[in-house]
C-alpha positions as CSV (number, residue, x, y, z in Angstrom):
1,M,-19.7,-13.9,156.8
2,D,-19.1,-16.1,153.9
3,T,-16.1,-14.6,152.3
4,K,-16.1,-17.1,149.4
5,P,-19.7,-17.4,148.2
6,Q,-20.2,-20.1,145.6
7,S,-22.3,-17.8,143.5
8,T,-19.5,-15.4,142.7
9,I,-15.8,-15.5,141.8
10,N,-13.4,-13.7,144.1
11,E,-10.0,-12.3,143.2
12,E,-8.0,-15.4,144.2
13,Q,-10.3,-17.6,142.0
14,L,-10.2,-15.1,139.2
15,A,-6.4,-15.1,139.2
16,T,-6.3,-18.8,138.4
17,S,-9.2,-18.8,136.0
18,P,-8.2,-17.9,132.4
19,A,-11.9,-18.3,131.5
20,G,-12.9,-15.9,134.2
21,L,-10.4,-13.3,133.1
22,Q,-11.5,-13.6,129.5
23,A,-15.2,-13.2,130.6
24,L,-14.4,-10.1,132.5
25,L,-12.5,-8.7,129.5
26,D,-15.4,-9.6,127.2
27,G,-17.6,-7.6,129.5
28,I,-15.5,-4.5,129.0
29,Y,-15.9,-4.8,125.2
30,T,-19.7,-5.2,125.8
31,G,-19.6,-2.1,128.0
32,F,-18.1,-0.1,125.1
33,R,-21.3,-0.8,123.0
34,T,-23.9,-1.0,125.8
35,F,-27.0,1.2,125.8
36,G,-27.8,2.9,129.1
37,N,-24.5,3.1,130.9
38,T,-25.7,6.4,132.4
39,N,-29.4,6.8,131.6
40,G,-31.6,4.2,130.1
41,G,-33.9,6.9,128.8
42,N,-31.2,8.7,126.9
43,H,-31.0,7.5,123.3
44,E,-27.6,9.1,122.9
45,D,-26.2,6.7,125.6
46,Y,-25.0,3.7,123.7
47,G,-21.3,3.6,124.5
48,H,-18.1,4.6,122.9
49,K,-19.6,5.2,119.4
50,S,-22.2,7.4,120.9
51,I,-19.6,9.7,122.4
52,L,-17.4,9.8,119.3
53,A,-20.5,10.8,117.3
54,G,-21.6,13.4,119.9
55,L,-18.2,15.1,120.0
56,D,-18.2,15.4,116.3
57,M,-21.5,17.2,116.6
58,M,-19.6,19.8,118.6
59,S,-17.2,20.5,115.8
60,N,-17.4,23.0,112.9
61,D,-17.9,20.2,110.4
62,N,-21.3,18.6,111.5
63,V,-24.8,20.1,111.1
64,M,-28.1,19.0,112.4
65,T,-31.4,20.3,111.0
66,K,-33.7,20.0,114.0
67,S,-33.2,20.3,117.7
68,S,-33.6,16.8,119.2
69,W,-31.2,14.1,120.3
70,Y,-27.6,15.4,120.1
71,S,-28.7,19.0,120.1
72,S,-27.2,19.5,123.6
73,W,-23.9,18.4,122.1
74,Y,-24.3,20.6,119.0
75,N,-25.2,23.7,121.0
76,Y,-22.7,23.0,123.9
77,T,-25.3,22.9,126.7
78,G,-24.4,19.3,127.4
79,I,-21.0,20.3,128.8
80,I,-22.5,22.0,131.8
81,Q,-22.2,20.1,135.1
82,T,-26.0,19.9,135.7
83,N,-26.7,18.5,132.2
84,S,-27.0,14.7,132.2
85,R,-24.8,14.6,129.1
86,S,-21.8,15.7,131.2
87,L,-22.1,12.4,133.1
88,L,-22.2,10.3,129.9
89,P,-18.5,10.1,129.1
90,W,-17.6,10.1,132.7
91,N,-19.6,7.0,133.6
92,T,-19.0,5.2,130.3
93,Y,-15.2,5.2,130.7
94,Y,-14.7,5.0,134.4
95,L,-17.0,1.9,134.4
96,Q,-14.6,0.3,132.0
97,I,-11.5,1.5,133.9
98,K,-12.8,-0.2,137.0
99,S,-12.9,-3.6,135.2
100,T,-9.6,-3.1,133.5
101,N,-8.0,-2.4,136.9
102,T,-9.4,-5.6,138.3
103,I,-7.8,-7.6,135.4
104,I,-4.5,-5.7,135.5
105,N,-4.1,-6.0,139.3
106,T,-5.1,-9.7,139.3
107,I,-2.7,-10.7,136.6
108,T,0.1,-8.6,138.0
109,K,-0.4,-10.3,141.4
110,V,-0.1,-13.9,140.1
111,G,2.4,-13.2,137.3
112,V,2.2,-12.9,133.5
113,N,2.1,-16.2,131.6
114,D,1.1,-17.5,128.2
115,Q,-2.5,-17.9,129.2
116,N,-3.1,-14.4,130.5
117,K,-0.6,-12.3,128.5
118,S,-2.9,-11.2,125.8
119,V,-5.7,-10.5,128.2
120,L,-3.4,-8.2,130.2
121,G,-2.3,-6.5,127.0
122,Q,-5.9,-5.8,126.0
123,A,-6.8,-4.5,129.4
124,Y,-3.9,-2.0,129.4
125,A,-4.9,-0.8,125.9
126,L,-8.6,-0.3,126.9
127,R,-7.6,1.4,130.2
128,A,-5.4,3.8,128.2
129,L,-8.1,4.5,125.7
130,S,-10.6,5.2,128.4
131,Y,-8.3,7.7,130.2
132,F,-7.3,9.3,126.8
133,M,-11.0,9.9,126.1
134,L,-11.6,11.4,129.6
135,A,-8.4,13.5,129.4
136,R,-9.4,15.1,126.1
137,I,-13.0,15.7,127.2
138,Y,-12.6,17.0,130.7
139,G,-9.0,18.3,130.6
140,P,-7.0,20.7,128.4
141,T,-4.6,19.8,125.6
142,Y,-1.3,18.2,126.6
143,V,1.2,20.6,125.0
144,G,1.6,23.6,127.3
145,H,-0.7,22.3,130.0
146,T,1.1,19.4,131.6
147,S,0.7,21.0,135.1
148,D,-3.0,21.8,134.7
149,L,-5.8,19.7,136.2
150,C,-7.0,16.7,134.2
151,V,-9.1,13.8,135.6
152,P,-8.7,11.5,138.7
153,I,-6.5,8.5,138.3
154,Y,-7.7,5.2,139.7
155,T,-5.5,2.1,139.3
156,T,-7.1,0.1,142.0
157,V,-10.8,-0.6,142.8
158,G,-12.0,1.5,145.7
159,F,-14.8,3.7,147.0
160,E,-13.0,6.9,147.9
161,G,-13.2,9.7,145.3
162,K,-9.8,11.1,144.4
163,S,-8.6,14.6,143.4
164,R,-7.8,15.4,139.8
165,S,-4.4,14.4,138.7
166,S,-2.3,16.7,136.4
167,V,-2.4,16.4,132.6
168,G,1.2,15.2,132.7
169,E,0.4,12.5,135.2
170,V,-2.6,11.2,133.3
171,Y,-0.8,11.1,130.0
172,S,2.2,9.4,131.6
173,L,-0.1,6.5,132.7
174,I,-1.8,6.4,129.2
175,E,1.5,6.2,127.4
176,S,3.0,3.6,129.8
177,D,-0.1,1.4,129.5
178,L,0.1,1.5,125.7
179,L,3.8,0.7,125.6
180,K,3.1,-2.3,127.8
181,S,0.1,-3.3,125.7
182,V,2.1,-3.2,122.4
183,D,4.7,-5.4,124.0
184,L,2.3,-7.9,125.5
185,L,0.2,-8.2,122.3
186,T,3.2,-9.0,120.1
187,G,2.4,-12.4,118.6
188,Y,-1.3,-12.3,119.6
189,T,-3.8,-13.2,116.9
190,R,-7.3,-12.0,117.7
191,P,-10.4,-14.0,116.8
192,N,-12.1,-11.0,115.2
193,R,-11.9,-7.2,114.9
194,E,-14.0,-6.7,118.0
195,K,-10.8,-7.4,120.1
196,V,-7.8,-5.2,120.4
197,D,-4.6,-6.5,119.0
198,K,-1.1,-5.0,118.6
199,S,-2.1,-2.9,115.6
200,V,-5.0,-1.3,117.5
201,A,-2.8,-0.6,120.5
202,Q,-0.2,1.0,118.1
203,G,-3.1,3.1,116.6
204,F,-4.0,4.3,120.1
205,L,-0.4,5.1,120.8
206,A,-0.1,7.0,117.5
207,Q,-3.1,9.2,118.5
208,V,-1.7,9.8,122.0
209,S,1.8,10.6,120.7
210,L,0.4,13.1,118.3
211,E,-1.5,14.8,121.1
212,M,1.7,14.8,123.2
213,G,3.8,16.3,120.4
214,K,6.0,13.2,120.3
215,Y,6.0,13.3,116.5
216,S,8.6,10.6,115.8
217,Q,6.8,8.2,118.0
218,A,3.4,9.1,116.4
219,A,4.7,8.6,112.9
220,Q,6.4,5.3,113.7
221,N,3.3,3.8,115.4
222,A,0.8,5.1,112.8
223,N,2.9,3.5,110.1
224,A,3.1,0.2,112.0
225,A,-0.6,0.3,112.9
226,K,-1.9,0.7,109.3
227,Q,0.1,-2.3,107.9
228,G,-2.1,-5.1,106.6
229,Y,-5.2,-3.0,106.2
230,A,-6.3,-2.0,102.7
231,L,-7.6,1.4,101.8
232,G,-10.1,-0.2,99.5
233,T,-12.0,0.9,96.4
234,E,-14.7,3.5,95.9
235,A,-17.3,0.7,96.4
236,D,-15.6,-0.4,99.6
237,W,-15.5,3.2,101.0
238,R,-19.1,3.9,100.1
239,N,-20.6,0.7,101.4
240,G,-22.2,2.6,104.3
241,F,-19.7,1.8,107.0
242,Y,-22.2,-0.5,108.6
243,D,-20.2,-3.8,108.5
244,L,-17.0,-4.3,110.5
245,T,-15.9,-7.2,108.2
246,K,-16.7,-5.4,104.9
247,T,-15.0,-2.2,105.7
248,T,-11.5,-2.9,104.5
249,D,-9.6,-0.5,106.7
250,A,-11.7,-1.1,109.9
251,M,-9.2,-1.8,112.7
252,W,-11.6,-2.1,115.7
253,G,-15.3,-2.0,116.4
254,A,-18.3,-3.9,117.6
255,V,-20.6,-6.3,115.8
256,I,-24.3,-5.4,116.3
257,T,-26.8,-8.2,115.8
258,G,-30.5,-8.8,116.4
259,D,-29.5,-10.1,119.9
260,N,-27.6,-7.0,121.1
261,T,-29.1,-4.2,119.1
262,S,-30.5,-1.2,120.9
263,F,-32.7,-0.2,118.0
264,V,-33.3,3.5,117.8
265,A,-30.8,4.2,120.6
266,S,-28.0,3.5,118.1
267,F,-25.6,5.3,115.8
268,F,-27.3,4.6,112.5
269,A,-30.7,5.6,113.9
270,H,-29.2,9.0,114.4
271,F,-26.9,9.3,111.5
272,D,-28.4,7.3,108.6
273,N,-30.5,9.9,106.8
274,T,-32.0,7.2,104.5
275,N,-33.5,5.1,107.3
276,N,-37.2,5.9,107.7
277,S,-37.2,3.9,111.0
278,G,-34.6,6.1,112.7
279,Y,-34.5,9.6,114.1
280,A,-32.6,11.0,111.1
281,G,-34.5,9.6,108.2
282,G,-37.8,9.0,110.0
283,L,-38.2,12.4,111.8
284,G,-36.1,14.6,109.5
285,I,-33.4,15.2,112.1
286,Y,-30.9,15.1,109.3
287,K,-27.1,15.1,109.9
288,L,-25.3,17.2,107.3
289,I,-21.7,18.2,106.4
290,D,-20.7,21.8,106.9
291,K,-20.9,23.7,103.6
292,R,-17.3,25.0,103.8
293,L,-15.9,21.5,104.2
294,Y,-18.0,20.2,101.4
295,D,-16.8,22.9,99.2
296,N,-13.2,21.8,100.0
297,I,-13.7,18.4,98.6
298,S,-12.4,18.1,95.1
299,A,-15.0,17.5,92.4
300,T,-13.0,14.4,91.3
301,D,-12.9,13.0,94.9
302,Y,-15.4,10.2,95.2
303,R,-15.9,11.1,98.9
304,K,-17.9,14.1,97.7
305,K,-20.6,11.6,96.6
306,A,-21.1,10.7,100.2
307,F,-23.1,13.9,100.7
308,V,-26.1,15.3,98.8
309,A,-25.0,17.9,96.3
310,P,-26.6,21.4,96.5
311,G,-28.7,20.5,93.5
312,G,-30.1,17.4,95.3
313,N,-29.8,13.7,94.8
314,P,-32.3,11.9,92.6
315,S,-32.0,8.7,94.6
316,Y,-32.9,10.5,97.8
317,P,-35.1,13.4,96.7
318,A,-36.4,14.2,100.2
319,L,-32.9,14.8,101.6
320,P,-31.6,18.4,101.8
321,A,-28.4,19.6,100.4
322,Y,-25.2,18.4,102.2
323,A,-27.1,15.6,103.9
324,N,-24.7,12.7,104.7
325,L,-25.0,9.5,102.7
326,K,-21.8,8.2,104.2
327,F,-23.5,6.1,106.9
328,I,-26.2,3.8,105.6
329,D,-27.3,0.6,107.3
330,P,-29.3,-1.6,105.0
331,T,-30.1,-3.9,107.9
332,V,-32.0,-1.0,109.5
333,T,-31.2,-2.0,113.2
334,D,-28.0,-4.2,113.1
335,G,-25.4,-1.8,111.8
336,D,-21.9,-2.4,113.3
337,Y,-20.0,0.2,115.2
338,I,-16.6,1.1,113.7
339,Y,-14.4,2.8,116.3
340,L,-11.0,3.0,114.5
341,R,-9.9,2.9,110.9
342,A,-6.5,2.6,109.4
343,S,-7.1,5.6,107.2
344,E,-6.8,7.8,110.2
345,M,-3.2,6.5,110.6
346,Y,-2.2,8.0,107.3
347,Y,-3.1,11.5,108.4
348,I,-1.4,11.0,111.8
349,E,1.8,9.8,110.1
350,A,1.7,12.6,107.5
351,E,1.2,15.3,110.1
352,A,3.8,13.9,112.4
353,L,6.3,13.7,109.6
354,A,5.6,17.2,108.5
355,R,6.0,18.6,112.0
356,S,9.3,16.6,112.3
357,G,10.7,18.4,109.3
358,N,10.3,15.5,106.9
359,E,8.0,17.1,104.4
360,P,8.9,15.0,101.4
361,Q,7.8,11.8,103.2
362,A,4.8,13.6,104.7
363,K,3.7,14.5,101.1
364,A,4.3,10.9,100.0
365,V,2.1,9.5,102.8
366,L,-0.6,12.1,102.1
367,A,-0.6,11.3,98.4
368,Q,-1.0,7.5,99.1
369,I,-4.4,8.0,100.7
370,T,-5.6,11.0,98.7
371,Q,-4.9,9.3,95.4
372,A,-6.9,6.3,96.6
373,R,-9.9,8.7,97.0
374,D,-9.2,11.1,94.2
375,A,-7.5,9.8,91.0
376,S,-6.7,13.3,89.9
377,Y,-4.6,14.1,92.9
378,T,-0.9,14.2,92.4
379,T,1.5,15.4,95.1
380,S,1.1,18.4,97.4
381,T,2.9,21.6,96.5
382,N,2.3,23.0,99.9
383,T,5.0,23.5,102.6
384,G,5.0,24.6,106.2
385,A,1.7,25.6,107.8
386,A,-0.1,25.2,104.4
387,L,0.9,21.5,104.3
388,I,-0.3,20.9,107.8
389,T,-3.6,22.5,106.9
390,E,-3.9,20.4,103.8
391,I,-3.3,17.2,105.8
392,T,-5.8,18.1,108.5
393,T,-8.4,19.2,106.0
394,Q,-8.1,15.9,104.2
395,K,-8.4,14.1,107.5
396,R,-11.6,16.1,108.3
397,I,-13.1,14.9,104.9
398,E,-12.1,11.3,105.4
399,M,-13.1,10.9,109.0
400,W,-16.2,13.0,109.0
401,G,-18.7,11.8,111.6
402,E,-16.2,9.4,113.2
403,G,-15.0,11.3,116.2
404,C,-11.8,13.1,115.1
405,A,-12.9,16.7,114.3
406,W,-13.6,18.2,117.7
407,F,-10.5,16.6,119.3
408,D,-8.4,18.0,116.5
409,M,-10.0,21.5,116.8
410,K,-9.0,21.5,120.4
411,R,-5.5,20.1,119.8
412,L,-4.8,22.5,116.9
413,G,-6.3,25.6,118.6
414,V,-9.1,26.1,116.1
415,G,-12.1,28.0,117.4
416,L,-15.8,27.1,116.8
417,N,-17.2,29.3,114.0
418,R,-20.5,28.4,112.5
419,V,-21.6,32.0,111.6
420,Y,-20.5,32.8,108.1
421,T,-22.0,34.0,104.9
422,G,-24.0,31.1,103.4
423,T,-23.8,29.0,106.6
424,N,-25.9,25.9,106.5
425,H,-26.0,25.6,110.3
426,P,-29.5,26.4,111.7
427,T,-30.0,29.2,114.1
428,F,-29.8,27.1,117.2
429,G,-26.4,25.9,116.1
430,Q,-24.9,29.2,115.0
431,L,-22.2,29.6,117.7
432,T,-18.8,31.1,117.8
433,Y,-16.2,30.3,120.5
434,P,-12.6,31.4,120.2
435,A,-9.7,28.9,120.2
436,N,-8.8,27.6,123.7
437,S,-12.2,28.8,125.1
438,N,-13.4,27.2,128.3
439,K,-16.2,25.8,126.1
440,F,-13.7,23.2,125.0
441,L,-13.5,21.9,128.6
442,W,-16.4,19.8,129.8
443,Q,-17.4,20.4,133.3
444,I,-17.1,17.6,135.9
445,P,-20.6,16.1,136.2
446,Q,-22.8,17.2,139.2
447,A,-23.0,13.6,140.5
448,E,-19.2,13.6,140.9
449,I,-19.2,17.0,142.6
450,D,-21.9,15.8,145.0
451,T,-20.1,12.6,146.1
452,N,-16.4,13.5,145.8
453,P,-15.3,16.3,148.2
454,N,-11.8,16.1,146.6
455,I,-12.9,17.2,143.1
456,V,-12.3,20.7,141.7
457,Q,-14.7,22.0,138.9
458,N,-13.7,23.3,135.5
459,P,-14.7,26.9,134.6
460,N,-17.5,27.4,132.2
């Protein structure tokens, strides 16, 4: 057997090839925006952005007008083990974990040097993010559940299915990876915002620390992560979120071009209500904001203009009340994917400060971003739980449709409640599940159950 075929690169060759390591890393970034990681016939299957969007459809804050793509997320049928959607996050992130493991183990074996240091730092960050996504989807919250089952940990490439590790074990790996990443990426200057740099790794660590209840660490990293990113003007905020370079607070994302577009199997095809070529605008599968959240937006807050008012919008007369105008792609098919924005860091910092007992500084951080969106806002007069609620509500407004809402519901112990007087959720989406319901735990996909005898299923 030829153990060193000329047509491939083995681990020994990879270890001495900076170009080979970089190519493997670039492939991971491609995997995060690739269509068909699980099912080439599923137009919800286009990588990390697809999953962030789908999870938001499971929250209280998002509405869809017709049953179509994303309805299985919206009505919670996608979480069942036999539904193909249950496999989508599993495959998407474990595929990337496999590649990050190859990079990490290869570089660790030969030693860290100036040529591979930044590649290793990015690999650690991307592995941590992948496990963080899996942990929050298929596992319970961290606080109070560290001994509960989470997801299997793989740090080497192999073919034997492992049993599920505990929540504490998974988060220990995530946190360790991110601390290493922040250290390794110090001094690294990325070529563009498609790559992870120190600020992005700090952003991930801020998210993880908040989930773990490590509020001092969350506040510190959120503050550090947001440095150098501008909150922008109203025009900047309302430019459609379609361009990674024009969105001033965009920290990390993917550039979509005519060469790599997946056309209607893409974020804007589903969420741009103005695009007649997509599912939302073309077939009337509109994505709306929940009426209650819309009503919570101040009349002087320009973010309210990102949704159709109850009286309609003369520029888009066909759109129903509360339809989102936040996501608009004038290129029609080439809208970029924005995964992480610095604005989120303000809310993480503010909440972490408030929970640490530093309410004056929490109010100051909240005022910074709120005044940038609403010139009439002064300083919060709330304290205690009311201040936390104000911070998280402002976060829901700012980050609507970007993948924060459902995770925060789960973390904060907020139940699903779409049945209320005046609800704008259609009948097929009018669900209620209490806080901490098993419905906030995705089941392990059937494909994993069938091939891994060591796996244990989640309740339904």
